[in-house]
N, C-alpha and C positions, 0 to 999 in steps of 0.2 A: 265614499259611498259606496256603493251598487247600485248599478243602473239597471232602470226600467224596461224592460222591453218588449218593444212590440214589435212581433211576428206574423206574417205572410197578411202582410190587409193592405191595401190602396188609398193614396192621400190623393187631392185637387183642389181645384182651384188656390184662391187668395189667403197665402202665406200660415198652411193646416197648424205645423207646429211652431207658430211663430213662439220667439224663446223661451223654448224646453229646454232644458234642464238635465243633464246623468240621463242619456237616451242610447239605447242600443238596436237599434233596429234591424229586424233578421227579416229577409225573402222580403222587403217592402216597397214598390209602384208608388211615385210619386208622380204626377198624372200633366199634362200640361193647366198649369199654374206660374201662379210666381212665386217665391219669399219661402220656400217653405219649412224653411227650417234658420227664416233672420236672425238675427238677438240670439244666437243658441248659445251653446256649451256645451262642455265635455260631452261628446259627439261620437258615439261609432257606429257606422254602418257594417253589415256582411251580405256580400249577396242583392245590393235590393241593385235597383233601376230609377233613375232618375229622368223625363221627359220636361218635365218645364223649367224653366228662362229662372235663372237669380237664386237657385237652393240652397246656396252657404254665402251670407253674405254675414261678417259681423260676426264670424263665430270664435271664441277660443277653445281650442282644444277639438281637432277632430281625429280621428281614423277610420277612414273608407275600405276595405280587400275585399274584391272578385267581385266590385258593382261595375255597371256600367252607366254611364253617361251615354245619354241619345242625341242625339241630332239638336235636338229639341230645348237642351239645355244648357242654352247657350251663356257666359260670364256663366258659370257656377259655381266659382271661389274663389271671394273677391272679401277685398278686406278686410284679413283673420289672419291670427295668430296658432301656430302649433298644429299644423295639418299632417299632415301622413297618407299619400298613395298607396297604396299595396299588390300586386296582381288585376288592374281592373284596365277597362279599354272605355277613350275620353273620345267620345267621339262628335262631338258639340266643339265649335272653334271659341276662340278666349275666357279663356276654363280658366287661367289663374293669372293674379293679378292683384298687386299693394297687399303682399302676402310676407308676413317674416313669421319662420320656419316652416320653411317646406320641404318634403322631401318625398320623392317620390324610385316607389323600385318593383320594374319589372311593371311597367305602365308602357303603352299605347296608345301614341296621338295620334290619330291618322290627317286631323284637319286641328292642322297643329296654329293657325293664325294668327299672329297678335295673341300670342300668349307669352308667361312666367314677364310681364311684365311689371317695371316698379319693385320688383317679390328682393329682398332681403335674406342670408341665412340659409340657401339654397342645395341641397344636395342630392344628387341625383344620378338610380347604379341598372343600369338594364332597362337604358327607359329606351324610342324609336318614336318620332316623328315626322312627321310627311307633312306636303304643301304649308312648312313652318317657317313662312313670312315673318319678318319683325320679329320673330322669336326672342326675345333671352334682351328686353330693348330697355336700358336702365337698371338696371339690377344688381346689385353687389355680392360680395365674399359668396359664393357659386361653385362648389365642386359637383364635378361630373363623372364618373365611372363607367364602359362600355354602353355607350350612348351615337344612336346612329339618328341621321335630322339629312333632310332634306328639307329646301324651304333657299328665298330669298333676306339679304338686309338681317343677318344674327346678330347677336349680338355686339348688337351697338352702343355706344355710350357704358359697356360695366365697368364695374369693377373688383380687381380682388377678385381673381377665374383659376383656378385651378383643373384640366381634363386630361384623361387618361382612357386614351383606347377608344378614342373614340372614328367616326366618320362622321363628315359635317360636306354636305353640296351647298356652299352658297355666296353663290355674289355676293359683293360687300360684306363678309365674314368682318368684324373686330373693328366696326370703324370706332377712329374715338374712344378709344376701349383704355386702361389704364390697368399695370401688375393682372395680365392673365399669362398661367402661364401654360402648352399644350406639352403633351406628352407622349411618343408612339402613336399615332393616329394620322386619316389619310384627308388632307387638308384641298378639296376641292373645289375653283370657283375662281371667277375676274376679279380685281383686286382688292383681295386681300388684306388686312389689317393697314387699309390706310390712318394717316393722322395718327395712331396709336402711341401711348409710352409705354413704355418696360415692358413690350411685349416679346417673349420668350418662349419659343421652338425647341424642341426639343425630340428627335429620332423620328420626326413627321414625312411625311413623304408630299409637297403639295403640287399644285395642277395649278392653270388659269394662264391670263393673262395680265400684264403688270403686278405683276404681285409687290404688299411691303416695299408701299412709297409712301416718302412721308410718315414713316415713321423714328421717334428720338427712343431711344436704347432701342434697341434690335437687339435680339443675342439668339443666334443660329448655331446651333450644337449636333452637328452629326444629322444633317434634316437632307435629303434628295430632289431636287429639283427637276419636274419634268416639261418636257423637251418645251412645250408651247408654254412656259411660265418669260418673257420675251419684257425686256425694259424694268426689270427688277429694281426698286432697291433705288429709286427717284429722288430726289434729297433727306433719304435718311441717314442718320448716324445709325452706325451698328457696326458687330462683332460677329462674323459665320463663319460657321465650317462647313463643308457642305461636298458629301460621297460622294461626287458625281461630277458630270458637268454641268454649267450655268447657260443657257444659252445665252441670253444678253442682261449687260449692267448698264444702265443709263445716270451717271449723273447722282450718285451719292453722296453725302453731303460732309463727313467724315468717316474712320474706323477701316474697317474691312472685309474682305470675301477671298475666305481660301479656298478654292476649287478645285475638285480633277481635271479642271478644263475649262478655257471659255470660246464665248464664240463672239459675238460684237462685243466690245468696250467703247461707249461711250464717253468722254472725261472731255467737255467742252464750256464745262464752270458754267452751263445750266439752266440747273436745275430752282426749279420753281414753281409755285403752286399757277 
């Protein structure tokens, strides 16, 4: 079906394009208001600007390219399926939630607080996020490559995640996760990976105090740990190969740590919560 084209115009107010199907928006501006395309489907937007709240809720099939979501377009894409954003700037917080099948390519989100919650089947490539506190909360089946992140408490309670070539600066990243693999990445922040299950780190550089404690079946392959990684591995079961020294190891539960040198080692049987 050929999409109906709406070009170079402006909409505002409440639900101006409610329940639309088969639309291509070109150079359209959505002004302040609410729910511009709620309950819509098969929508394409190119070179558009979104300023009003909740523009895309309950949308089935959405392709957005070379667009801008201004700060007022908060909670922009929720409860939808088949969403793709390409070459787009998202300045609004809480943008993506409760989505099934979402793809971001060359997207920048400078105010990414509470974004990508409860999403499934997620793919990110060449994405940069800042102020990303609590990003990726309770999301499943996530694939990420060429990713840059600054924010706190990320990827909590996520399952089945693969990350490659990333720089993630985040306190409390990967808490209570399950089946996560991170390769060729930099992970910086306090209390990395606590209470995780089946966390696998391959050729990663890790920094921050008390990393990887109370983890179950932690695997590390040819990783490097910075000098501030003190009191590592407390209460964890692990198999770790470290290409360099480890500053301190405190009461791992089981497994081994093979490193090129060790600072303080505490094995007093006192590991616990």
